[in-house]
N, C-alpha and C positions, 0 to 999 in steps of 0.2 A: 206949893206942896213939894214933898220930897220925891226923889226918883222912885223909891219903894212905893209911895202912895200912888204915883202915876201908874206904875206897873201893876199894882193891885187893881186899879180901875180897868186896865187893859185886860187883865185876867178875867175879871168879872164880866166884861163885855164879850170876850171871846166865848166864855162858857155859856153866856146867855144866848148869843147869836148862833152858836154851833154846838148844840147840846147832844146831837145824835152821833151815831157811827156812820161812816161814809166809805163806799167802795171806790178806790182810787187806782188808776192805771199809771204806773211809773217805772222808770228804769233804775235799777240799783247801781248808782255810780261808784259807791264805795261801801264796804262792809267790814266792820271790825268787831271782835269779841274781846271783852276785858277779862281780867282774872276771875271775876265773880260770875262770869257766864252771861252777862248782859250783852246784847247785840246793838250796835250803833250803825245806822245807815245814813248815807246821803242819797236822797231820791231826786231824780231830775226828769224833765220832759224836754225832748229835743225836736227841732224842726229843721230839716236840711243841715243836720250836724251842728246846729246852733242851739244852745241851752236857752229855753224860753221860760222855764220855771224850775225852782229848786227848793227843797225843804229837808230838814233833818228829821230822822225818825228813830224810834227806840223800840226794841222788843225786850222786855224784862226776862231775866234768866229762866224763870219757871215756865213762862209761855214759850220762850224760844226753843227749849228742848222738845216740847210737844209739836210746835209748828214746823220746825226744821225737819223733824223725822217724818211727819205727815207729808210735807212737800217733796222730800227726796224719794219717798216710797212711791208716790203717784207720778211725779214728773221725771223720775229716773235721773235727776240731776240735783245737786245741792243748791241751796241758796248761795249765790255768789255774785260778785261784781260783774256787770255787763248784761244780766238777764232782765227781761221785762216781766213785771208781775202785777197781779190784781190783788190789792191789799185792802183789808178792812181797817180803818183807822179812826182814832178819836183825836180831835184837835185840842192841844194843850198849850197854855202859856204859863211859863214859870218866871217868877220875878227876877231870878238870877240868870237862868239859861235861855230865856226867851221862848219864841214860838217853835213848836215841834209837833210831830205826829207820834202817837202811841199805837203801834200795830197790834191789832187784836186777832186777826185771822188772815190767811193767804189762800187764794184759790189756785191750786196747781194746774187745773185744766186749762186755764188761760195761758200759762207759760208753756205747756206742752204744745198748744196750738201755735204759739209764737215761734217755738223752736222748729217745728215742721215747716212753718211758713218761711223762716230764714233759710232752711235747707233747700226748699223749692226755688227760692230767689237765687241762691248760689248756682244751682243746677241750670236754671234758665240763663243766667249770665254766662256760664261756660258754654252753653249751647249757642247763644247769640254771638259769642266770640269765635265760634267755629272750631273749638279745641276739644270738645267733650269726647270725641271719638278718635282723637289724634294718636294716642298711644296704642290703641287697638289696631291701628293701621300698620304698625311695625311688624314685620315678619319675625316669628320666633326662630332662633337659630336651629340648625339641624341637630346639633349636639349641645344642649344647655349644661355645660359642665363647670363654667366659671361664674360663680354667684357672688354678687355684691349684696350684703345684708344690711338693712337698716333696722336696728332694734336696740333694746337695752341689754348689755352683756350679762346682767344679773337676772334677767327675766327667765321664768320657767319656760315660756314659749320658745325662746331662742335655744335653750338647751335641748328641748324636745326636737326642734327642727334639725340641728346639727347632728344629734345622735341618730335620728332616723335616716338622714342622708348618708352618713358615714358607715352605718351598719346595714345598708341595703342588702337583701339576700342574693343579689346578682354580682356583687363585687365591683360595681361600677365606681370609678374614681371621680370625685368632685373636688373642686378647689373653691374655697369660700373665704371671704374677708368681711369682717364686721366693721361697720361705720357707726359707732355708738351714737344714740340719740335718746332724748327723754320721750317717753311714750304717753305721758299725761302731764297736766299742770300748765301753768301760765307760760313757761318757757319752752313748751314742747314744739310750738310752731317754729321758732327760731332754730331749735336744735335739729329738727327733722330737715328743714330747708338747708342747713349747713351740711348735713350728711349727703343730701342729693348733690350739692355743689362739689363736695369732695370726690364723689364717684364720677361726676362728669369730667373731672380733670384727668381721670385715668380710665375712661370708658373703653378704650381699646383692650384693656386687660380683662374685661368681663363680657359675658353673654347676656345676662339678665340681671335685674335688680329685684330683690325680695324685701317687701315692707311687712314685718311680722311683729305680732304682739299677741299674747295670750288673752283669754276671755276677760271680761270686766263689765262693769255697769255702763250705762249710756253716758254717765258723767265722766267716767274714766276714758272713754273713747271719743270724747267731744272734740279733741283736736283734729280728728280725721274727717270732721265735717267743716273744715276750715277752707276758705277759698284759696288762700295762698298755697297751701300744701296741694290741694286738688289741681290747681293750675300748673304747678311744678311737675306733678306726675303726668298730666296730660301732655306737656311739652317735652318730656324727658326723652333723651335719644336712645335709651335702651327699653325693651319691654319691661314693664313693672308688674310684678305679681304680688297681690296682697293676701295676707292671711292674718287678720287682726282680731279674730275670735269673736266677732259680733254675731250673736246667736239669732237675732230676729231680723231687723231691717239692715239694708246695706248702708254703709257710710258713703259720703260723697267721694272719698278716696277710692272706695271699691268701684263706684260707678265709672270713674275715669281711667282706672287701671286697665292694663292689657288683659289680665286674667284675675278674677277674684276667686279665692279659695276660702273655705270656712275657717280653717285653723292653720297654724304654722306647720303642723304635721302633714296636713293636706297639701300644702305647698311643696314639701319635700317629696311626697308621693307623685305629684304632678311632674316634677323635674326628673325623678327616677323613670317615670313612664316615657318621658321625652327621649332620654338616652336609650331606653329599651326599644322604642320604635325604630330608632336609627340602626340599632344592632340587628333587628329583624330584617330591615331592608338590605343590610350588608350580607347577612346570611343568605337571603334570597338571591342576590347577585352571585355569591360564591357558588350556590347550587346550580345556577344557570350556566356559569362558566364550566363547572365540573361536568354537567350533562353534555355540553358541546364538545368538551375535550374527549369524553368517553365515546361519543358518537364518531368523532374524527378518528380516534384510535381504532374503533371497530371497523370503519370503512377502510382504513389503511391495512388492517389485518386481512380483510377479505381480498383486497387487491393483491397483497403479498402472497396469499394462498393461491390465487389464480396464477400469478407469475411463477410461483414455485412449480405448479403442475405443468405449466408450459415449458419450463426449463427442464423438467424431468423428461418430458416427451422429446425435447430437443436433444438431451443427452443420450436417449435411447437410440437415436438415429445418427449419432455423431460419426460413427465409422462409415455410414453410408452416404454422408453428405460431403461433397468436395470441400477441401480446406478453405477455398475462397468464400464459398457459401456459408461455412461455419463462422468465419470472421464477420461476415455481414450480419448474420443473426445475432451474434454477440454484441456487435455495436448497437443494433436496434434495441436489444434488451437493456443495455447500459443507459442509452439515451432515454428510454421509456421510464426506467426507475428514477433517473435524475429529474425528469420533468414532473413525475408524480409527486416526489417529495418537495419539489419547489412549489407546486400548487398548494399542497397541504400546509406547508410551512407558511405560505402567504396568507392562507385563510385563518390559520391560528393567530398570526400577528394582527390581522384585521379584527378578529374577535377581541383580542386583548386591547387594541386601541379603542374599539367601540365601548368597552366597559369603562376605560379611563375617561372617555368623553361624556359618560353619564354623570360625572361629578358636576353639580351645578356651578361650583366655583370656576371650573374650567370654561364653562359656557360664558359666564360673565367676564372672564379674563379676556375673551376674544372680542369684547366690545358689545356684547348683547346686554340687555337689562330685563328685569322682571317688574312689571307694574301690577300692584295689588290694590284691590278695593275691598274694604272690610275684611282684610286678612287673606283674601283669595286672589289667585292669579287672574288678571283681567284679560279677557279674550274678545269682548264685544263692548265698544264704547257706548252703545245705545242704552246700556243698562245703568250708566252712571249719570245721576242728575246733576244739574248745574249747582255749584257751590259745594259739591262733595269733596272729601279729602282722599287723594290717592297717594300711594307711596311707591316710588321707583327705586328698586334695589340695583345698584351697580357693583362692579367688581370691588371697588373701594368706596364704601359709604352708601348712604341712602338719601333720597330727595323726597320731600313732601310737597305736594301741589294741590291747588284748589281749581276745580274744573269751572271754566267760565263759558264754555260752549261745547257741544258734543254732536257727533254724527258725521259720517263721511270723512273727508280730509280737512274739514273746516274747524274741527275741534281745537280749542285752545286751552292752555292751562296757565295759571299764574303761580309763581313760586310761593309756597306756603311759608 
């Protein structure tokens, strides 16, 4: 028989043996659309990252428009390479093109479950690696004025962020630099990681890093559920603040970031409030110094008034007091005034020095350090469980540690 005759027999056998529609679970390894709107897929099944089954599949143009719209509306992500789907298929054999599947329907509920399962697996992996809370352990700077921004320079969210920051009603000055990155698509992971690497090389020039993107669908924000990006954020040396406009659920990037805000504008408000808090503390210190100075001047004025009255009384009896006695009283008065002003001047200098010593940077410069657990200064080692991450802030730089024992003087830490 000819090859065509043989293939015709195979086609008849396949049609007779597999006449029904079947629901099949498979990963879309490749997806292409041609000019006529037909969709061609390569479906695979994997086990331990090894392909154990493979088949070509087709969705004809008319059905593809309906199925793709239905799937994206329900799953909040388009049909694309790399997702796992539950497909209703018919088995076909063509004399020229061979064996393939004709996709008739897709159940988006299965893919939604797979997506959430993948997110949970990534979060659990980050937790097991001990890095999920690492970035939150870094202390925010006293004055967050120097901002490294990861965003698309043409995105509306980036424009809203910078405008809100620069036009704040208090006139606070901010310095910001953008490190451009793709915020969606297949190349977004590589682009975002490159931006973090670029910031790391000049980290001393910045106080915080802001990862911002305007709102979008779950599909648009899919790169922020990526393990590589989440791990980079968790291990980053600066506090990372996210504002990626996700309206419902947190992305994994939000979970590992130091601070998660809802939108880019909310990130700007957060930074403005940080500078405002520092300004309020400075104002309070200024008020304290002013009150002390006023009290000191008031005390000095009272003493001077008392001395003036005494001097007046002394002058009234000047002609009745022998010259030697007058000289003695004058010397006592001069010495008393000198001693008074020396005491007051010393107290004022001590007050000024005390205010200067309130600066945390001065405390750290003298060799002290601040150890924080979950962003708060640590005063009691018994509240820190084994395996916890603690951050020690020095005059120059920070150290991350993992607690391997606690209590008394036997507590030990290992460098994180």
